[in-house]
C-alpha positions in Angstrom: -12.3 -12.0 12.0 -9.9 -13.9 13.6 -7.9 -11.9 16.6 -4.8 -10.5 15.7 -1.8 -10.8 18.5 0.9 -8.0 18.5 3.8 -9.5 19.3 6.7 -6.4 17.8 8.2 -9.3 15.6 5.3 -11.0 13.0 2.9 -8.2 12.0 2.2 -8.4 8.5 0.7 -6.2 5.3 -2.0 -8.6 5.4 -2.7 -8.5 9.2 -2.3 -4.9 9.2 -5.3 -4.5 7.0 -7.3 -6.7 8.5 -7.0 -5.0 11.5 -8.2 -1.8 9.5 -11.4 -3.8 8.2 -12.0 -4.3 11.9 -10.6 -7.4 12.9 -9.9 -7.5 17.1 -6.1 -7.1 18.4 -4.4 -8.2 21.9 -1.2 -7.4 23.4 1.0 -11.2 23.4 1.5 -11.4 27.4 5.7 -11.6 27.0 5.4 -8.5 24.7 3.6 -6.6 27.7 6.4 -8.5 30.1 9.1 -6.5 27.7 7.6 -3.0 28.0 6.6 -3.2 31.6 10.6 -4.0 32.2 11.0 -1.3 29.8 9.5 1.2 31.7 9.9 0.7 34.8 13.9 0.5 34.4 13.6 3.8 32.5 11.6 5.2 35.4 14.2 3.7 38.2 17.1 4.2 36.3 20.0 6.3 36.0 19.4 7.6 32.3 16.1 9.3 33.3 17.8 12.4 32.9 18.2 11.7 29.3 14.5 11.6 28.9 13.9 15.0 30.8 16.7 16.5 28.9 15.1 14.7 25.2 12.0 16.2 26.5 12.9 20.0 27.4 14.4 20.6 24.3 11.6 19.2 22.6 8.6 20.5 24.0 10.1 24.1 25.6 9.5 23.1 29.4 12.1 22.2 31.5 10.3 21.3 34.4 8.9 17.7 34.9 6.9 18.8 37.1 4.4 20.4 34.9 3.0 17.2 34.5 0.1 15.8 32.2 -0.4 20.0 31.2 3.2 19.9 29.3 2.5 17.1 28.1 -1.0 18.1 26.8 0.7 21.1 25.3 3.1 19.3 23.6 1.1 17.0 22.2 -1.5 20.1 21.0 1.5 21.5 19.5 2.4 18.5 17.1 -1.2 18.2 15.7 -0.1 20.6 13.0 -1.6 18.1 10.1 -4.0 19.8 7.0 -6.0 18.3 3.9 -8.6 15.8 3.9 -8.6 13.3 6.8 -7.3 9.8 6.7 -9.8 6.9 5.8 -11.1 5.2 9.3 -9.6 2.1 8.3 -6.0 3.9 7.2 -6.3 4.8 10.7 -7.0 2.1 12.6 -3.9 0.3 11.1 -1.5 3.3 12.0 -3.2 2.9 16.0 -2.2 -1.0 15.6 1.3 0.0 13.9 2.3 2.3 16.7 1.2 -0.1 19.2 3.2 -3.1 17.5 6.1 -1.1 17.5 5.9 0.0 21.1 5.2 -3.9 21.8 8.9 -4.6 21.1 9.8 -2.9 24.6 12.8 -0.7 23.2 10.4 2.5 23.9 10.4 2.9 27.5 6.0 3.3 27.0 4.2 1.5 29.4 1.8 -1.2 28.5 -1.3 1.2 29.0 -0.1 3.3 26.3 -1.5 0.1 23.9 -4.0 -0.8 26.0 -5.5 2.7 25.5 -5.2 2.1 21.7 -6.3 -1.6 21.5 -9.1 -0.2 23.2 -10.2 2.1 21.0 -9.6 -0.1 18.3 -11.9 -2.8 20.0 -15.1 0.2 20.6 -13.9 1.8 17.0 -13.0 5.0 18.5 -11.1 6.5 15.6 -9.5 9.5 15.6 -10.1 12.1 12.5 -6.8 12.4 11.7 -5.5 15.0 8.4 -4.2 13.1 5.4 -0.8 15.9 4.9 1.8 17.2 7.2 4.5 14.3 8.0 7.5 14.5 6.6 8.6 10.9 7.7 10.7 11.3 10.7 10.4 12.3 14.5 7.2 14.2 15.6 4.6 12.8 13.3 1.3 15.4 12.9 -0.8 12.8 12.2 0.5 10.1 15.2 -0.2 13.1 17.3 -3.6 13.7 16.3 -4.1 10.1 17.7 -3.0 10.9 21.1 -4.4 13.9 21.2 -7.9 11.8 21.4 -6.0 8.8 23.4 -5.4 11.3 26.5 -8.4 12.6 26.2 -6.9 16.5 25.5 -9.2 17.0 22.4 -9.6 16.3 19.0 -12.3 14.6 17.0 -13.1 10.8 16.1 -15.6 8.7 14.5 -17.9 6.2 15.9 -20.1 4.3 13.8 -20.1 7.2 11.0 -20.8 9.7 13.7 -18.1 12.7 14.2 -17.7 14.3 17.6 -15.4 15.8 20.0 -12.1 13.4 21.0 -13.2 13.8 24.4 -17.0 12.9 23.9 -15.8 9.6 22.0 -13.7 8.1 24.5 -16.4 8.5 26.9 -16.2 4.5 29.2 -12.6 3.7 27.8 -9.5 4.2 29.7 -8.2 7.5 29.0 -4.2 7.5 29.3 -2.0 9.6 31.3 1.0 9.3 29.7 4.7 10.2 30.9 6.7 12.4 29.2 8.4 9.2 27.1 5.1 7.6 26.7 4.2 10.9 25.1 7.4 10.9 22.9 6.7 7.2 22.0 3.2 7.9 20.7 4.4 10.1 18.2 8.0 9.5 17.1 8.2 8.1 13.7 7.5 7.1 10.4 4.6 4.9 11.1 1.8 6.4 9.1 4.5 6.0 5.8 5.1 2.4 6.8 0.8 1.5 6.7 0.4 3.2 3.4 2.9 2.0 1.7 1.7 -1.6 3.8 -1.9 -1.2 2.3 -0.2 -0.2 -0.8 1.4 -3.3 -1.1 -1.3 -5.8 -0.1 -3.2 -4.1 -3.3 -0.8 -4.2 -6.1 -0.6 -7.8 -5.4 -3.7 -8.1 -6.6 -3.4 -5.4 -9.3 -0.4 -7.2 -10.5 -1.7 -10.9 -10.9 -4.6 -9.2 -12.7 -1.9 -7.4 -15.3 -1.1 -10.9 -15.9 -3.7 -12.7 -15.9 -5.1 -9.6 -18.8 -2.0 -9.8 -20.3 -2.1 -13.7 -21.0 -5.6 -12.8 -22.4 -3.9 -10.4 -24.8 -1.2 -13.1 -25.9 -4.5 -14.9 -27.0 -6.0 -12.7 -29.4 -2.6 -11.2 -30.6 -1.6 -14.8 -31.6 1.5 -14.8 -29.6 4.9 -17.1 -30.2 5.0 -19.6 -27.0 8.4 -18.7 -27.3 8.8 -16.3 -25.9 8.0 -17.3 -22.8 9.9 -20.5 -22.6 11.2 -22.0 -19.3 14.5 -22.5 -20.4 14.9 -18.7 -21.6 13.4 -17.5 -18.2 16.1 -19.7 -16.5 18.9 -18.6 -18.1 17.8 -14.9 -17.2 17.7 -16.0 -13.6 15.2 -13.7 -12.2 12.4 -15.1 -10.2 9.6 -13.1 -11.8 10.5 -13.4 -14.7 10.1 -17.3 -14.2 6.7 -16.9 -12.9 5.3 -14.9 -15.1 6.7 -16.8 -17.4 5.2 -19.8 -16.4 2.0 -18.2 -15.4 1.2 -17.5 -19.5 1.8 -21.1 -20.3 -0.1 -22.3 -17.7 -3.1 -20.5 -19.0 -2.9 -21.1 -22.7 -1.7 -24.3 -22.4 -3.7 -26.2 -25.3 -4.5 -22.8 -27.4 -4.6 -23.0 -30.8 -4.2 -19.4 -31.1 -0.5 -18.9 -28.7 1.9 -21.5 -30.3 5.7 -21.9 -31.3 6.6 -19.8 -34.6 9.3 -18.3 -36.2 8.2 -14.9 -35.9 9.0 -12.7 -33.5 6.2 -10.5 -31.2 6.5 -7.0 -30.2 8.4 -5.9 -27.3 4.7 -5.4 -25.7 4.3 -9.1 -26.1 7.5 -10.6 -26.3 9.0 -8.8 -23.0 6.2 -9.6 -20.8 8.1 -12.1 -18.3 10.7 -9.2 -18.1 8.4 -6.3 -17.3 6.1 -8.2 -14.9 8.3 -10.1 -13.8 10.8 -7.2 -12.7 7.6 -6.0 -11.3 7.1 -8.7 -9.1 10.9 -8.9 -7.8 10.2 -5.4 -6.6 7.0 -5.8 -5.2 8.7 -8.9 -3.1 11.6 -6.9 -1.8 9.0 -4.0 -1.0 7.2 -6.3 1.1 10.1 -7.4 2.8 11.6 -4.0 4.0 7.9 -3.1 4.5 7.7 -6.3 6.9 10.5 -5.5 8.6 9.5 -2.1 9.7 6.4 -2.8 11.0 8.3 -4.9 13.6 10.8 -2.3 13.8 11.7 -0.1 16.6 10.9 3.3 15.0 11.0 5.4 17.9 13.8 7.4 19.7 15.6 7.6 22.4 15.6 4.0 23.0 15.7 1.7 26.2 17.4 -0.8 26.7 17.0 -2.2 30.4 20.1 -2.9 32.0 22.1 -1.3 29.4 21.2 2.9 28.7 19.0 4.8 26.7 20.6 5.5 23.3 19.6 8.5 21.3 19.7 7.0 17.8 17.6 7.8 14.0 15.6 4.5 14.2 12.4 7.0 13.3 13.9 8.0 9.8 11.6 6.7 7.1 14.2 6.3 4.4 13.8 2.4 4.3 10.2 2.7 3.6 10.6 5.7 1.2 13.0 4.0 -1.3 10.8 1.2 -1.8 7.5 3.4 -1.6 8.8 4.9 -5.0 10.5 1.9 -6.3 6.9 0.3 -5.7 4.8 3.1 -8.0 7.9 2.7 -10.7 7.4 -0.9 -11.0 3.4 -0.2 -11.1 3.7 2.3 -13.7 5.7 0.4 -16.2 3.5 -2.5 -15.9 0.8 -0.1 -16.5 2.8 1.1 -19.2 3.3 -2.2 -21.2 -0.7 -3.1 -21.0 -1.5 0.2 -22.5 1.0 -0.5 -25.4 -0.9 -3.9 -25.3 -4.3 -2.3 -25.6 -2.7 0.1 -28.7 -2.0 -3.5 -30.8 -5.4 -4.7 -29.8 -7.7 -2.4 -30.5 -5.1 -1.0 -34.1 -6.4 -3.4 -37.1 -3.0 -3.7 -38.7 -1.2 -4.9 -35.7 -4.0 -7.2 -34.4 -5.3 -8.5 -37.9 -8.9 -7.7 -36.6 -11.7 -5.3 -37.2 -10.4 -1.8 -35.9 -11.6 -0.9 -32.5 -12.7 -4.3 -31.9 -15.9 -3.6 -33.4 -17.2 -4.8 -36.7 -18.1 -1.8 -38.7 -15.9 0.5 -37.1 -17.2 3.3 -39.8 -20.2 3.6 -38.1 -18.6 2.8 -34.3 -16.1 4.1 -32.4 -15.9 0.4 -30.3 -13.5 0.5 -27.8 -10.9 3.5 -29.4 -11.8 5.7 -26.5 -10.8 2.7 -23.9 -7.4 3.5 -25.3 -7.6 6.9 -24.7 -8.2 6.6 -21.1 -5.6 4.1 -20.2 -3.4 6.7 -22.0 -4.2 9.0 -19.9 -4.0 6.8 -16.5 -1.0 5.8 -17.1 0.5 9.2 -18.0 -0.8 10.5 -14.8 0.7 7.7 -13.0 4.2 9.0 -14.5 3.5 11.9 -13.5 3.5 10.8 -9.8 6.4 8.5 -10.2 9.1 11.5 -9.2 10.6 9.9 -6.4 9.5 11.8 -3.1 12.3 10.1 -1.3 15.0 12.3 -2.6 13.7 15.2 -1.4 14.1 16.9 1.9 13.5 20.1 3.0 15.2 20.8 6.7 12.9 21.7 9.5 13.6 22.4 13.3 15.4 24.7 12.6 18.1 22.3 10.7 18.3 20.4 13.8 16.2 17.9 11.2 18.5 18.8 8.5 17.7 15.6 6.5 13.6 14.2 6.0 12.5 11.1 4.6 9.3 12.4 3.2 8.2 8.7 3.0 4.8 9.3 3.6 4.5 11.1 0.4 6.1 8.6 -1.4 3.7 6.1 0.4 0.4 8.3 -0.1 2.0 8.5 -3.8 2.2 5.0 -4.2 -1.0 4.0 -3.2 -2.6 6.7 -5.1 -0.7 4.6 -8.3 -2.2 0.9 -7.2 -5.4 2.7 -7.3 -4.6 4.3 -10.7 -3.5 1.5 -12.5 -6.4 -0.7 -11.8 -8.3 0.9 -14.2 -5.5 0.2 -17.1 -5.7 -4.0 -16.2 -9.6 -3.2 -16.4 -9.4 -2.3 -19.4 -6.8 -4.4 -21.2 -9.2 -7.0 -20.1 -12.1 -5.3 -21.2 -10.3 -5.6 -24.7 -8.7 -9.1 -24.2 -12.4 -10.4 -24.0 -13.3 -8.6 -27.0 -11.0 -9.4 -29.0 -11.5 -13.5 -27.8 -14.8 -13.2 -28.8 -13.6 -12.1 -32.5 -10.8 -15.2 -32.3 -14.1 -17.6 -31.3 -15.8 -16.7 -33.9 -13.0 -17.2 -35.9 -13.0 -20.8 -34.8 -10.0 -20.7 -32.5 -9.5 -22.2 -28.9 -8.0 -20.7 -26.3 -5.9 -22.0 -23.3 -8.5 -23.1 -20.4 -6.8 -20.5 -18.1 -7.7 -17.7 -20.3 -11.0 -18.8 -21.3 -11.6 -18.5 -17.5 -10.5 -15.2 -17.4 -12.8 -14.5 -20.6 -15.9 -16.0 -18.6 -15.2 -13.7 -15.8 -14.5 -10.5 -18.0 -18.3 -11.5 -19.1 -19.8 -12.1 -16.0 -19.3 -7.8 -15.5 -19.5 -6.6 -18.8 -21.4 -7.5 -21.8 -19.5 -7.9 -25.4 -19.4 -4.9 -27.5 -21.8 -4.9 -30.5 -23.1 -1.3 -31.0 -21.4 1.8 -29.5 -22.6 2.7 -26.0 -21.8 4.2 -23.1 -18.1 3.6 -22.2 -18.3 4.2 -18.7 -20.4 1.5 -16.7 -18.1 -0.9 -18.2 -14.9 0.5 -17.1 -16.1 1.3 -13.5 -17.5 -2.4 -13.3 -14.6 -3.8 -14.7 -12.2 -1.6 -12.8 -14.0 -2.2 -9.2 -14.0 -6.2 -10.3 -10.1 -5.8 -10.4 -9.6 -4.0 -6.9 -11.8 -6.6 -5.6 -9.4 -9.1 -7.1 -12.1 -11.2 -8.9 -9.1 -11.3 -11.7 -6.6 -12.5 -8.7 -6.0 -16.2 -7.6 -6.6 -16.6 -4.2 
């Protein structure tokens, strides 16, 4: 994989996921200069007492002379996560994202902090980080678990699948001896939430693309009215997403004998497809923009501006990420909901004009009846996860941190929703391909794009003739959806 250069300005969700998957990472020389200037100015400048005061309040220890032991106990105190460990690729991404935030040069952290994190990434030393415990604000438990290993104080880490004590994992690596500000900057911010949101954004793109392809296939099966995808109609509505989806459907059904201009109108699950899918794409663009900004933001406190001073601000607060993560999961769930309605239509003879449950002799065979059951269940579960975590706030730290973002909760649930609804897209593909089999037997001609989608489905699952175990087909298509088999590259 290509080297990703961290400069504090250009890290993207896609590059972050590449780091999680094993891409090498380096620090931009200009970023190193900025960090050196910031740390040197802080050490020698008139505002060092601001950092000491902040440190004393947070740690309960007033004497900087206590040195590394003070820092060690401070980091240990913050290692309060619970639950199952985060996936190693996510932890790698968190390490890189934190390094990139420090590379901006507004934290006063030394380049040695980033050097240690990057050395760990290069050696694939991945701290064991419990997934729960972050409120999406200052003093992140997840970041503290990473810092504890990076500083050689303790914790646990994975190396090549083996779980071991942190100090053992760090043998041969440059263990960090942090200053007070290094320690503060290592753990201060909503980096975990931002990384989880970045994963959700990237995976959601693949799933949304698949929903578009599946919907176009369903349009063939139900003989949709092409007028619903009129370029003029969508241009008049003026939403980019709606125009994009309508254009894609027109492209996929071009040449079809099934999707044509008709006087009758379709149900909303067909006719309003551009509005619903398009709104989700517009939401995705907004979420991606926000997450990309946050990946390159000075998410820390206090901030250090050489020549100007030290500023106490709230740039660590995860509200920007929490709000958009909640937005994304609602958008995805709405798309999954309208997909389930199309699945229902495909499997209901009175609405599709095809055999019930898309198999001949449905009195003997259940066909794809249970596929619609599963889609309904999964959509309901996604809906249950759509309560906006970002509207919740439980005051902490004796009401000093009296409003927190819960951004990590929002982002983690968004990532879960992405994974859930991928199976709904798979079910629509399964039913759409089965329906098109029947239309082909009737002598109909699908569009070139939808025929290609149908062929791709048949590469993973066979046509349903008589009842068999449904789970293997659903599982195979679900994994293919997640792997991007139906998403244009």
